[in-house]
Structure formats: structure tokens, C-alpha cells
Residue, then its C-alpha position, 0 to 999 in steps of 0.5 A: m539350395t541356390d542351384t538352378t531348378t525348374h519346377a512344374t509350376h514354372t510353366d504356369i508362372v511364365k503364362r501368368l507373367k506373360r498375361a500380366n505383361g499383356h495387361l500392362l501393355s494394354v494399360i500403357g495404350m489406355i493411358e496414351a489413348g486418354r481412357p478414364c482413370t477408373d478403367l486404368a485403375q481396374q487394369l492396373h489392379a489386374v496386373e498387380k494381382a497377376i504378379a502377386q499370384a505368380k510370386r505366391t505360387l513361386i514361393q509356395d513351390h519353393i517351400d513345397h519342394c526345395l525346403d521340404a526336401a532338404m528338411t525331410a531327407n535329413d539333408p546336410d544342406g538343411p541349415s542352408a535351406v532354412a537360411e534360404f527360406k528366411a531370405i525368401v519370406k521377405y518377399l511374401 
């Protein structure tokens, strides 16, 4: 279950993370420019939410495709899929 896999949502996750990266670079510029803390907090919140949503999408995708496939197909890798699921939920 630890093989390299690409799912349909990975493209969206990359877009989301690139957007978050752009926001983060903007926040750095705002700090260097001496912008008000409320503006900084708002932008940092946007970065935080974008990353959280990317993580949520990634984990949900893993559950929907990798874990579900291993469990419904009576796959002999089912127990390792459950172990992997237990490992990934700590990031929720």
C-alpha cells in the first residue's frame, strides 16, 4: 500500500498548495513591509486553511481509493491497508 500512486485529486491538491505558497510569500512580503498584524493574521489564516483543505482532500482520497479498494476486493493486503489507515489518521 505504500507504492507511489497518483489520484485524480493530486492535480487539485498541487494547485491548492501552490496557491497557499503564493499566499505565504505574500505574507512574508507584508511582514517585511510592516503591514498591520490584522492583515497578516488574515493572510496566515488563508494559508492555514488552504493547507488543511489540501491535507483533508489527500487523506479522503486515500481512504476512498486505496483503503476502500483493499477492503472490498478481499485483497490479501487488507491488513496492511488497515495499518496504513491507522498511520494516516494521526494527521487528521
